N, C-alpha and C positions, 0 to 999 in steps of 0.2 A: 068390575069393568066400568069404565067411564061411559056415560051416555051422552047423547047430544042434547043437553039441556040448554036453554037460553042462558047466555053468559053475560056478565057485566065486564067492565074493564078494570077490575081490582089490580093493584100493583103486582101482586104475586101470582096472578092467574097464569101468567106465562110459564111458571114453574110446573104447574099441573099439566099445561099443554105439552111442554117438552117431555115430561115424564111419561105422558100418554104416548107420545111419538116413540119414545124409547121402548116402552112396553109393547107397542103394536109391531115394532120392527125388530124385536129381540132375536128373532130367528135368523137375522142377517146382520151380524155384528160388523162385518166389513163395510157394509152400506151405511150403517149408523155412524161409524167412526168417520167415514169419508164426508158425510153430510155435516156432522156436528163440528168437525175440524175446519171445514171450508166456510161454514156459515158466518163466522165473525169477519173474515176478509170480504166476503160478498156484501155483508151489511155495511162495512166501512166504506167500500168503494161506492155503493149505491147511495149511501147517506151523504157522502161528499158531493156527488152529482146533484142530489136533491137539494142540498143546502145551497149550492151555487144557483140553482133555479129559483129558490125562494128568495135569496139575497137579490137576485136580478129581477125578481117579481115577474118571472116568465111563467104565466099560468098554464100554457100549453105544455111546457117541459115539466112542470110540477105534476100535471095530470098523468103524463106518460110515466114519470118516475114512480108516482104513487101506485099506479097500476102494476108496475113491475114488482113493487114491494108486496102487494097483495098476493101475487103468485109465489114469491119467495117465502112469505110467512105461512101460506097455506100448505106449502110443501112439507113443513115440519109441524103442522097443526097449531100454530100460534094464532089462534082465532082473535084474541084481544088486539094484537098488532095488525092483523088483517082488517079488522073493523076500523081502527084508527086510520089506516092507509086509505080505506074506502072513503071515509069522511073527507080526508085530504083531497082525494081525487074529485069528489063532488064539489068541494069548495073551489078547487082550481077551475073546474069546468064552468062554475058560476061566476068566475072572475072575482071572487071574494078574497082578495090578497091579504087583508087583515086576518081573516080566519085561517088562511093558509099558514101565515106566520105562527099563529097560536097552535094550530094542530101539528105543524112541523116540530115545534118545541116539545110538545107532548110526546110525539113519536121518537124524537131524538133521545129524550130521557129514558123512554122504554127500551130503546135499542141498546143504550149503554147498560141498563140493568140486565138485559138478556145476554149480552156479550159477556158481562161480568159473571153471570151465573154459569154460562157455558164454560168459561175458563176455569171455574171452580170444580167442574165435573172431572172425575178421574176416568178418562175415556178408555184407558187400558183395562179398566174393570168391567167395561161393557160386555166384553166377551164372556163374562161370568154372570150376566144378568139372569 
């Protein structure tokens, strides 16, 4: 069983996080499928809004969007992405727009990796986890 050990932000850490989420919720396959199927669309919509805020250098909107990402990632245990989102929120609150651009790029790459990984899962097999 996975323990709450301090984590770093290795590229593939999100895979362990997602697998842990699946294992933890395997007794409710309908819930798992609903969450995992909707997650990519939620990410895409939120990422587009966040990108607009970053392009417009609207630090208040960046902070709000980053906060919403923290909740989204926490809901499926993706701690590495939650940590990056939290850093983005702090940078936005500090009006450090250069750092916001840098962290957004990191978050966007991670989101693309996560969505790609989720699309590779055979969700129909979850009922048999």
